[in-house]
N, C-alpha and C positions, 0 to 999 in steps of 0.2 A: 585483859591487862594491856595498857597502852605501851607500845614499844618506842624505842629511841627513833627509829625511822618514821613511824607514824607521827610522832610529835613534830619532827622536822618537816615532814611533808604537809601536815596540817598548818603549821606556821607559814609555810611558803604559799599555800592556797589563800590564806587570810592576809598575807603581807605583813605579818607580825614579826617583830624582833624578839629575841629571847627576853629582853627587858620588858617589852609589852606583855608577853605571855606571863612572865613571873608576876607582874603587877596585877593582871586580870585574874590570875589563879591564886593570888595572895600566898605565894611561896617565895622563898629566897632565890636569888639568881643562881647561887651556888647549887642549890638543890635541883633546879631546873637543868643546869649544865650537867649534873650527874645523871639525871634521867635521860638526857639526849646523847650521852657519851656512848661510844661503841665499845667501851671497855668493860661493860657489864658491872658497873659500880652499883653498890647497894643503894636503894632509894626506898624511903618509907612508902607504904601503900597509900597512906593518906595524901602524900604529895602527888602520886599518880592520879588519885581520885580527883583532887582539886584541879589538876591540869586538864583531865578529861572533861570535867564539868565546864571549865572555862571555854574549851574548844566547842563543846556542844552548845553553849550559849551563843557562840559565834557562828553556828550553823554547820559545824563539822559532824559527820556521821562516820563512825569507825566500822570498818569492814573486816570480817574474819571468816574465812572458809577453809576447806580442806586444800584449796589451791594457793592460799596465802592470805596476807593481811594488807590493808590499805586504808585510805580515807577518801571521803567525798564531801564536797561543799554543796549544801542544799541551797538552791537559788532563792534569793530574797531574804536570806537569813544573815548575811554577812554583817558583822559589827566592826567598823573601823575605829 
């Protein structure tokens, strides 16, 4: 599951605004803001999936281990 921090970090790596991500993920800006909120607001799983797919198309790889979570930008995959 994509976290709020992962979403914000991935956007930073890609240089995307919330508006850009919402457009690329085909989700509402309000839904995206809920996903990226630190307030643990409820978000549909389908919204998380669409955001994850948009990031993956942009070259983002999501990392999750016993030590924590993160994101990585794969070279040559960036989509501006």
